[in-house]
N, C-alpha and C positions, 0 to 999 in steps of 0.2 A: 504494500500500500504506499501511498505518498507521505512525505514528511508531515504534512499537516494533519494527517490521520494519526500519526504517532506522537507528535509533540504537544498535543492539546489545542492546536490552532483550530482544527475542525470543530471541536466542541465549543470553543470560545465563540466562533463565528456562527455557529448553528446550535445554540443552547437547547432548543427544544428536541434536537435529534429527530426531527420531522415526526414527533409522536402524534401530531394532528393529522397524519396521513395513515396511521396504522390500520384504522377500521376500513378505510377505503381500500387499501392494499390487500387486507386479509379477505375482504368480500370477493376478490378475483382469484386469490390463492385457494380459497375454500373450493372453488369449482375445480381447479386442477387437482386438488387432493382426492377427489372421487376415484381417480385412476391409480392411486398409490396402493400397493399391496405389500405388506411386510413379508420378509422371507422366514422369519422365525416367530416365536411366541411373544414378540414385542415390537414396539416401534422405537427406533434409535435414530435420533435426529442430530445432525451437525449444522449449527448455525455460524456461518462465517461473516465476520463484519456486520454483526446484527444490530448496530446502533444501541437503542434503549432496550432492545430484547423483547419489545411488545408484540411484534409480529410473530416471532418464534413462540412466544407464550401462547398466543391465540392458536397457532398451528397445533402445538402440543396439547393444548386443552381439546381442540377438536378431534385429534387423533385418539385422545383418551376415551372419547365416547364410543369408540369401536370395540371396547371391552378388553383391550390389551394394555399392559403397562407401557408408559412412555418415559423415556429419559433423553436429555439434551445435553450435548457438549458445545460449548461456545468458544470460538477462536476469534481473537481480535489482538491487533499490536497495541492497542490502547488499554492500560490497565484501568483507567477511569471508565471506559466503555464496558469492560468486563464487570466491574462492580455494579454498574446499573443493570447489566443483563442478569446478573446473579440475584439482585434484588427484586427484579421484575418478573423473572420466570422461575416459578417454583419447581419446574420439571429439570432444571439445570443441575447436573451433578458433577460437572467439569468445567472450569474456565481456564484458559491458557492462552499465553502469547507465543508459545513454542509449538510449532506445528508437528514436530517430532512426537509430542504428547498425543496429538490426534492420530498420527499414523500408527502408533503403537497400540492404540485402542481397538484396531481391527476394523470390521466392516460396519457400515451405516445403512439404514433404510432409505433415508432422505437427507439430502444436503440443501440448505437454503443459501442462496447468493442473492439477496435482495438489495438492489442498488449497491453492488460492490465491485463487480468485474471491471467497471469503467475506472475504478481507483487504482487498480493493481498494474504496475508496469509490465510485469512478465505474466500476463493473464493466461496466456496459452498453457504454461507449465502448470499453473493453478488448476485450470479447467481439466487438464489430463490427470492430474492427482486426484481431483474430486471424482472424476469418472472411475478411477481405480478403486476408490474408497466406498462409494455409495451406489445403491441401486438405482435411486431416482435422484433428480436435482430440480429444483424450481429456481428460476432466475427472475429478477425484474431488471431489465436494462433500459435506461433512458434513451429515447430516440431524439438525438440532438441535431442530426442532419435532416432538416425539414425546411420547407419554404419560409415559414415565419422566423425560425432561428437564422437562417441565411440572410433574410432581410434585417433582423436584429444586428447581425454581424457587419452588414454594410453601414447601418445607421451608426454604429459604434466605431467606424473606421477600421474594421478588421480586428477589434480587440475583444470581441464577445467570447470567443472560445478560450483565449488566454485568461480572461476574468473568471471564467468557470473553473479553470485549473487552480487559479490563485484563491478563490473563495470556497470552493467546495471539493477541490482535490481531483477532479476529473482529468485523467491523462489519455483516455481513450473516448473517441466520439463515435456514435454509431448512427447509421441510417437503419430502416427496418430490414433492408436486404443484408447488410453487413452483420446486423445482430443475428439473423437467421444463420447466415454463413458460419459465424463464430460458433453457434451451438452445434451445427451439424458437423463441424470439424472435430468435435470433441465427444459428442454424445449422439444418441438417437432421439431426435425430436419427436414428441408425441402430440402435444397440443400447444396452442399459444393464443393469446388475445391482446388487443390493443384497446385499453379501457378509455372511458370518457373522463379524461383528466380535467378538461376545461369546465365540464359540468361539476365536477368536485370542487373546483376553485371557485366557481360561481355560487355554489350553494353552501359551502362550509362557513360556519360562524366564527372560525378561528380568527383572532385579531390580525395575524399577518395577511390572511386572505381578504379580510374586510378592507385593510389598508390598500392592498393591490387593487381591489375594485373601485376605490376612491379615485384612482388615477384614470382619467377619461380614456386615454389611449389603451391602457391595459384592459379596462373594461370593454372596450370595443374590440380588442383582440380575442378576449375570452368568448364574447358573444358570437363573433365570426367563426371561431373554433367550434362552438356547440352547433352551429348550423352546418358546418362542414361534416362534423361527426354524425350528425343525424341524417343528412341527405346524400353525402358523398363519402360514406363510410369506407369504401374500399380504397379510396385516395387519401384518407385522413392521415395515415402514418407519414406521407410524404409532404403533407401540407401543414400540419399543426403540431404542437408540443404534446408529448405523451411518453408513454414507456411500453415495452413489450414484456408481458408475463409469459413464461415458457415452462413447460413440464417436459423433461426429457428423461431418458433412462440410459443405463449404462450401455456403451457401444459394445459391439460384438467382439471387437479385439480384446476386451477386458473380461469377457464372459467366462 
């Protein structure tokens, strides 16, 4: 992960750790979980870079309704993040910043990489290792190569993507096609969805989103995005901001 993820800068600049989005994200992840089948008599979950740990906690709580015991291991380079995850997720039995600890624990039924892979410089190696360790993996990948973000980059004189790296630690930027290509290079993709992110921002009562909507230009952009999502859904990932939720399973080479 990037330096701002390790040295506390990310937490300082994003103190909510996007907790306001956890319910929105889980609503789509829950649909993907319908196809996850444990290999043994329990669900073993690996949460990589899980922020505040709220999404993983919801995943574990949902899986626990299937009648099998659930345990979660959390990996993050930030000890502050791990402390939050341990406090917020009662299913966590291991938190670590040493990936060797994860590798030594053996196989997992499900790995979560929610808004993570764009932060990792050598994300190909991490995806390959996750494919080796886990039967299933769920990703959420921000789609930042789209018409509105390209226009935003022009408006900011080519500085938009550099500002994303500086403020939130993104070192990789994906289009919807490059995100799918990344998944298929490391796993067997099963299902994906491109949710209505603009609708979430327009409807959320969270103060940050209320502030965004108070800006007339941003409000117009979100309303335009909602129209695109409703009427031109197949084009939406190329035109508006959002992310790709993906369920994949272990590739044949690691079977």
